[in-house]
N, C-alpha and C positions, 0 to 999 in steps of 0.2 A: 669695428675694431678689435685687436686682438694683442697680447700682450706676452713674450717666451721669457718664464721665469727664471733666474741664472742659479738659483739654490735650490728646488723642487725641494715640496714638500714630503717629506718619507709618507711613502704611499703605506696603504692597509695593505695588510696579508692578503691575498688572492691563492686559495686554495686551485691550483691549476684542475681544469678538468679534460676527461676525454670522451669520445663521443666519435661513439661506434652503428655503423649502417652495415647491414644484411645486405647481399647484393638483388636485388628485386625484378631483374632481366630489363631493369629501365633502362629506357634510350634517351640521348641527348636532345636531338630532335626528331616532332613528330608533326605531321601535317593537319593543318586545322580544314575546316570544307567552307568556302566563300561562297559556291555557286557561281563562279564567274568563268570564264574563258580567255579572258581580254588580259591584259599586263598587268600587273600594280608592280607602280614604280616605287614606293615609299611606304613605310609605315613611320608612326609615331604614337609612344602612348604619354599621355597625364599621368596615371598611377599603373599603380598592378596589373587596373582592370580595365580601365578605359582606353582606348585606343580608336586610331583613325589611319587610313591608306589612302595613297592619291595613283595616278593612272584612274581606277574606277575610284569614287570616292566610298568606302567604306566605315562601316561602326560598328564598336564592339563595346560591352558596358560588363561583359563574364570573362576576360580575358581570353578573348578570342574561341571560345568553343563556340560562339554564334556569331555573325556576321552579318548585317543590315546595311542595304546599298541605303545613301542620300539620296533622296528623292526631288532637291532642291538643285543638285549640281548633275547634268546630263550627259556631259562629258569626259569623255574616257581617257585624251591626252593630255594627261595633268602630271606634272613631271616632279612636284616635292611638295610635303607638308612638312610644316612646323609650328608648336603651342610653346611660347613664353609663359604662360599660364595656366592655370584648367581650360579659362575662360574662354582669354586670346588666342587666336589661331589663325591659319593661312594657308591656300594653297594656290601653286602657280601650276602654270603650264602653256601650251604653245599661245600664237599669234596674241603673246600680251597678256595673255589671260593671270587674274589673279580673284581671289575668294579669300573674304573675311569674317571670321566671326566673332565676335562681344560677346556670346552667351553658351559660351562650351558647346557650342554646335545645333543648338536650338533653332536658329537662321544662319542665312551667310549672306552678303550683302557683294556687288563686283565695284572695287574702285577703280578707275582708271589709273593704268600704270603710264600713260605717254607713250605705247610703244606698241606695233605690230610686230616684236622681234619673240623667237621662243624664247620663254624664260625658263630655266633651267631646275634654279634652285634656291631656299630663299633661310635667313635665318633673323631671329630677331635675339637682344642681348636682354632688353624687359621687353611690359606691354607695347612699349612707343617707341624704339629705338630699332629699325632693322635695315637689312640689303639682299637685293637678289641680284643675280646674274645670270646672263644668258649668251645669247649666240652674238657672234662681232663683236667680242669683248662688252658686251655693257655691262655695266654696274648700277642699280638703283641705290636710292638712300632713302629712307621715309624717316621721320623724328617724331612723326605724328600719328600713329599706330597702322601705319599703313594706305591712309585717307588720301597722304597726295606722295610723289617721287618725287625724288631728283637725279639728275644722272651725277656720274662719275668719271674724271677721266682714268681708263686704265691702260693708254698706251697702246696696245694689242688689237689684232682685229680677229682673234682666236676663238673658238667656244669656248667659254666659260661651261664648265659642268659642276663646281661645287663651291661652296662656300660657306667659312668658321670663324665665329668670330668669338674672344676668351674674354674681352671688357669690352667697352664702347668704344676703345682707341686700337685695340689690338687686334690684325682678321689678317685671315690669308683666304686666297680664291686660287682655283685652278683648274686646267681645262685642258685643250688638245695640244697634240705637238711638247708634250711635255711644260706646256706653260705656267711658271708659278709666279703668282703676287705676292706682296704681303705690304700692310699698311701698320702707323704706329700712331694715326692719328685718324680714327674713323673713316679713313677713306678720302681725306682732302688730298692727300697725295697716295697714288701707290708705286710700287716697285716691283718692277721684274728682277726674280732671280735665277740667272742663270746655271744649268746644269747640263750634266752631258746625257741625263736620258730623255729621249726624243720618243716615249708611246705618250700618247693619251691619258690624262690623268681624267678621274673619274669622284672622287671622294678624296675629302680633308677634313683630318679629328685631330684635337689634340687637349693635353691632359691639364697645360697650365701655361704661360707664355713661352716659354722653351720648350717643351718635348711634345712632339706631333708627328703624325703618319699620314704619308698618300700614298694612294693606290691606281693603277690603272692597266693598262692593256698589258699583256702577254705576261698576267703574272708579275707585273711588279709592282714593290715595294719599298718608298723612300721612307726616309724617318731623319729626324732632325731634334738634336738636343739645343739648338740656343734659338728658338725663336723662328727658325725660317731659310736662315742667312745660310746656313749649309747643309746640305743633305748626302745621304748616305744610302746604297740600294742593301736589303736585307734580300735573304734567300728565301723565295715562298715557297720556294718546290713544287710549282703548278708553272701552268703556260696559258692556262686561262686571262679573258679577259677578268680583271676583277671592277666589280662598282660601287664599294660598299665597306665601309670601315666602321666599326666601333671600338673604343676601349674604355672599361669600367675600372682598370687600375694602370699604376704606370707600367706592370708588367703585364698585366691579363687581356687581352683583346682577339677580335674576329674581322674576317673579310670573307666578302661574298662573291661570286661571280657564275660564269657561262658555264655551260657544263654539268649544272648544279653543285659547284664549286662552293665547299666553306672549309675554308681555314682558319687557325686558330693558334695564339699564343702565348705562355705563363712566364715567358721572361724575355718579352720587352718586343720581340720578334726577333731575337735571335737563333730564336728558330721557331718553324711554323708545321705545323699538321695539318693533315686534312681530317676533318671528320665525317661520318658518313650523314649525309642528309635526307636519306632516303628516299629522293626523286631520280624521274628519267635523266639523263644523261642530254634530254634535247630539251631539259628547264634551264632557263638561265633566270639567277638570283639578283633583284639590283638592288635590293635593301634590306640593310640590317639596323634593328635597334635593340640595346640591351637597357634594361631599369639598374639590373646588377649585375653580379657575377653569377646567378644561380637564372637569372629570368630574363630573356630575349626573342623575339621575333625576327624572320628574315620572307621577305616577300621577290613574288618574281613573275613569267611569265606563265600563260595560262591559269590564271587566278588562283597560285600557288601562294600559301600563307602556310609558315611554318615555325613553332614552338618551342623555344629552347628550357629546359628544367633540367638545373646539374643532376648527372647523375651520382648514384650514391656507387663504394666502392664497396667491394668483399675485405669486411671487417678491418676497414680504413681508418687509421686516425685521424681525425680530422683536427688543425689547429685551429686555437679562438683566441682573434685579439682581445685580451682586457685593456677596458674601461674603466677608469675611477670616474667620475662627476660629479661636484658637491658645489655650493648645495642646490638643491632640488628638490620643489621648485625655488626659482631664483627673483632677486629681486635687481641686480643692476648684473654682478661682477658672476660670471660660473666659471669655474678650474675642472679643467680635464687634463688628467696624470694618466697615462702610458706606464707602463708595468717598466717599460724598457725607454733607454735614449735611444732614438731613432728619427727616420723620416715617414712623416704621417702626412695625411690628403685631408684634408676637415670641407667635409659641404654638410650649411646648415639650410634646411627645406621648411618651410611652412605648410601648413597644411591643404592649401590648394596646390601643392607642389613649386612650387616657385624659390628657387634659389636664391636664398639672402645673404648666404656668405659663401662662398669659396678658398680655401686658402691652404699654401702647402708650408709646413713647418721641418724644422730638424730640433726636436723637442724631447725631455720627458712631461713638462706640465706645461702647459698654456693656459691666458686665464682669457676670457673671452667677454668684451663689453658688452652688455644686452640693452644700453640704454636706448638705444635707434627702435629696440623691436617693441612691434604692439602686443600689448598680453594675448596670451592662447596657448597653445603646443606648438612644438616643432621636432622636429627629425632630425637629427644630429648621424650624419653618416662619415664612417672612419675609414681610411685604409691607408696599412703600409704599405713598405715596399716590396715584401712578399706577397703582395694579395690577398692580403688578411685582412675579416673585413668586422665593423661592429656596426649598429646602427642602436641610437639610444634618442630617447624619447626627454626632451626638455618640457619644462612648464612656466612659461614666464608669468607671472603676477601682474 
């Protein structure tokens, strides 16, 4: 729960700081060694150090400096991986394959999905409730951490390639022939959205209940600002098939595709620019995942793994988002004050990486009620509409 205060308290005077960095020949994207020659389809990091891949399942505990194969999962045709917390994760693949861990990947079991269809993507909103999509319009739902699965009616027969939920009610799925589906009730009813774009859509990502993007073949990028009811096409600057999209703020995001393509935007997709991936044009990049605006990974064919670290500019002045938080440690109410009135995205994360709260405000002062939080240490990530970020540590007594 949070409150927006109509008359904010006077913010303590903060001295503005300027940060300067000297160009160090830094590259945004650098290749990591996977020791694989087979394709890697997706990548997911549960914190800045620990990550997993699908396709062939690899694991890292050092941010990708070294990768090791998961010996208990021998199959390579695995299409997607998702973790809802540091301990709970799932992997899906062809002929109905599903793998689940409840102990951070120490062991994996194989619950039945009840289907032999190819499973393309999986998404969980918490450790219990999740969805899978696949071929022939398949949508499956679980409310018991993936132990059992029930079919939901999509009313389409196309290959569904990705699914995304912002809450346990609001979700979207995309697939071949420009298919876009949305639900406002957890999937009890899925509605097909009509667009004029026929390209296969491969990936969908939402920042909140209104703002989202979908990407697909022939460089197609679509954006919605009304929860997916209407979509407009953006100019990507490429004709490459795009396979994955990820945003870290309302303005900053990346998409990847074949021919080693990586494109990025800093204005919500009004303009997209090519990033130098450093890989051969014969490489297709299938998945992209970002922890924040400074740290991300992309994966693809021939065992390709790329890591993104934000480049530094020659004597570039970087604006810092100033935030004042008090009291800290907290007992019940924590005040979050910004230097200026504006639009801010707040995300509260516990030490396991689980998202506790995620909301957007137009305000200068916000009060958060911590009555439902467990005692411990939390990280509050704050982003404004210019892509400026601040990360604060909050201690709940």
